[in-house]
C-alpha positions as CSV (number, residue, x, y, z in Angstrom):
1,M,117.0,206.0,88.0
2,Y,119.2,206.3,85.0
3,Y,121.9,203.8,84.1
4,S,125.3,205.0,82.8
5,E,126.2,204.2,79.2
6,T,128.8,201.7,80.5
7,K,126.3,199.7,82.5
8,V,123.9,199.5,79.5
9,I,126.6,198.3,77.2
10,M,127.8,195.7,79.7
11,G,124.2,194.5,80.2
12,G,123.8,194.1,76.4
13,L,127.1,192.2,76.1
14,A,126.1,189.9,78.9
15,H,122.9,188.9,77.0
16,V,124.6,188.1,73.7
17,P,125.6,184.5,74.6
18,I,122.1,183.8,75.8
19,L,120.7,185.1,72.5
20,I,123.3,183.0,70.5
21,F,122.2,179.9,72.5
22,I,118.5,180.5,71.7
23,V,119.2,181.0,68.0
24,N,121.4,177.9,67.8
25,L,118.7,175.9,69.6
26,I,116.0,177.0,67.1
27,K,118.4,176.3,64.2
28,G,119.1,172.8,65.4
29,K,115.4,172.0,65.7
30,F,114.8,173.0,62.0
31,E,117.8,171.1,60.8
32,S,116.6,167.9,62.5
33,I,113.2,168.3,61.0
34,A,114.7,168.9,57.6
35,A,116.9,165.8,57.9
36,K,113.9,163.6,58.6
37,V,112.2,165.0,55.5
38,V,115.3,164.3,53.3
39,E,115.6,160.8,54.7
40,V,112.1,159.9,53.6
41,K,112.7,161.2,50.0
42,T,116.0,159.4,49.4
43,E,114.3,156.4,47.8
44,E,116.0,155.3,44.6
45,P,113.8,155.9,41.5
46,K,112.7,152.9,39.6
47,V,114.7,152.5,36.4
48,K,113.6,150.3,33.5
49,V,116.6,148.6,31.7
50,V,116.2,148.7,27.9
51,E,118.4,146.5,25.7
52,A,120.3,148.2,22.9
53,K,119.1,147.5,19.3
54,E,121.3,145.0,17.5
55,E,121.1,147.0,14.2
56,E,122.7,150.1,15.8
57,V,125.5,148.0,17.3
58,K,126.2,146.3,14.0
59,A,126.2,149.6,12.2
60,E,128.8,150.9,14.6
61,E,130.9,147.8,14.2
62,L,130.8,148.2,10.4
63,N,131.8,151.8,10.6
64,A,134.8,150.8,12.9
65,S,135.9,148.1,10.4
66,E,135.7,150.5,7.5
67,V,137.8,153.0,9.3
68,K,140.4,150.3,10.0
69,E,140.4,149.2,6.3
70,E,140.9,152.8,5.2
71,A,143.8,153.4,7.6
72,E,145.7,150.3,6.3
C-alpha cells in the first residue's frame, strides 16, 4: 500500500519534535559531563611572590627626580 505525498510529509513533520527532544537530551548529558570536568580543573595556580629589587626602585626614583629638576 502506497502513501500519498501529503501523508509522508505530515508523518515526517510529526517526528521532528521527537528528534529535537532526543538531540537536546544528548546535548544536556554532554554539557553536564563537561561542567564536572571544568569544575575539577578550576584550582588556582600556586604563585610565588617575589620582592622587587631595591636597586631598580632607587634607579627609577633617581630618574624621576632628575626629570623634575630638568623641568624646573
